[in-house]
N, C-alpha and C positions, 0 to 999 in steps of 0.2 A: 502493499500499500505506499501509496504516496502520500505526506504532507508538507504543506507550507508554516512554517511557522515566523512569526514576527517578533520582534524585539523591538520596544520604544518605551514611552515616557520621557523625564527629563533627562538632558543629559547636555554635552557641550563639545565644541571643537576648541580644542586647544593649540595653540600656535606658538611655539618656542623660539625667541629669539636668543641667540647667544648674543652677549654685549660683550663689544671694548669699551675700556677706559672711560673714554670721553661719554661716549652713549648711555654708560651706565651713571657717570655722574651729572651730564643735564637731565635723567630720568630722576633721579635722587633728588633735586633740585626741586621738581615739580611733583615727586610723589604721592604727598596728601592731595593733589587735585586731579590722580591719574583718571578715575573712574567719573570723573564729570568731565574731563576734555575730548575735544572733538578728535575724529579718528585720525583725521586727516592731519593734524597737528602731532600727535603722536607717531605718524608715519614718518614724519620730517624729521623729529629726533631720531629715528631710528634709519636716517637714512635710505628709506623705501618709499616707493611710491605709494604704497598701502601697507595696512597694517598685517593683512593676511598674507602678504608675501614672504613665505617663509617655505624653507625644508622640510621642516618637523611640524607634522599637522597629525594631531591625533584625536579621536571621536569616540564617544560611546554615551551609553547612557550610566548615568550616576549609581553607583553600588548600592544608595540607600533604599531599602524594600520599598517602600513607598515611592520610590521615582522609577518603579521597574514594571512594564507591560508586556506581557507574552502572551500570545496568542496563536491556536496552531487551527489549520482549518485542512479538512479531509480533500478529495480528489474534487467532490462538488464544490469545492468551495463555501462548504460549513465550516460552521466556525464548531470547534468541537474541543475545546479549551480557550479558557480567559480567565488568568490570573486575578483581574480586579475583582471576577464573579465567584472565584474560589478561595473564601473564606481560610480554607484548612492549608492553602499553599502559599510558600514562600521559600527562598532561599535562606536557609538557618546562616550562623555566623560561623559555624566551622565550615559549610558550603562555600562561604564569601571568602574565607580566609586559607581554603586548600591550596597550598603553594605549589602546587602541580599545573595548577591554571593560574598562577600568580606571578607577574611579572612587573620590573618597574624600569624606568628609564628617566636618567636628567635629575641623578643623585647629587646631591652637595651645594656645596655653597659658591658654584662658580656664578661670576655675573651674567642675570638671565632675567627675561621679561616673560612670563608667561599670560596671553592674551586668553583667556577665556571667553570664549561667546556661546552663554547657555543658551540650549534650544529645546524645542520640544517634538516630537512626531516620532514617527517610525523610522528609527537609527539604520536597522538590518532586515533583509530577508532572509530566509535558511530552506533550502528543501529536504527532508528526511525521506528514506526510501526505506521500508523495512517491513517485514514479514508481519510480526505482531501489531497488534492495537496500539496506538501512540501513548504514551505511560508519561506526564509531567514528571513526575518525582527522578526521572531518568537524566533529565535535563541538569547542566552545571556550567555554572560561569564562567568567560574565558574573562579574568580581570588584567588592567592594566594600570600601573601608578605611573603618575606623571610627578616628577617636580616633587616628590616628596608631599605634594598636595590634593591632587586630582586621582580618585579611585573610581575608574571606568570601567563597565563590564563594554569589552569589543567584541564579543562573540559568545558564539554556544557552542557546549558539546552534549552528546546525547549518546548515553551507555557509556562515557568514556570516550568518544572517537569526536574530535573538534569536527564541526559542521561549516563547509563552506558556503558564504555569505555573499549577499550584493548589496548595494547598499541603498536602503528605502528613502522616504520623504520625510524632511523634517525641516524645521525654520528655525533661524535664531529669533532670541525674544531679547537680547541685549549683551553688555559686554564688561567684563571685571577684568583690572590688570593686578599682577603680582609681581611685585619687584624681588629680585634676591641678590 
């Protein structure tokens, strides 16, 4: 049987800017007002055309259980599972901290600006083909920690096997800036 699984809710795109000494100094001078500045002005301080002009971009759903929406659909596109409607289903703390499915990037205190574009919607879609009925308890999150600040679900595994994903449809709601 084939199933489509969607992963959505609240999450973020995180754009990572590695800073040189001059950029770090300029940003430190305006740090208290970063979250109210115009994106074009911040891009100028970074010597970029756009604030999202970076090589290192990470995105996913925040790993807080209240932010996670998982839905599964059968071959007839009928919803057979909705994590919001199932009061008994959640990723427990042990599952969320499973180091087999947990990775981190940009650890340490190198001068860095993290631009968090917080978003809402369906971040990923997965296709699952199995012989048995779909069992949501066999789902586990793939979690990425970015800069010791953001923990995001960037994928799903089913019965221990990572699922291939496609990008879904989500939209930005605003920005936060985190300077190290």
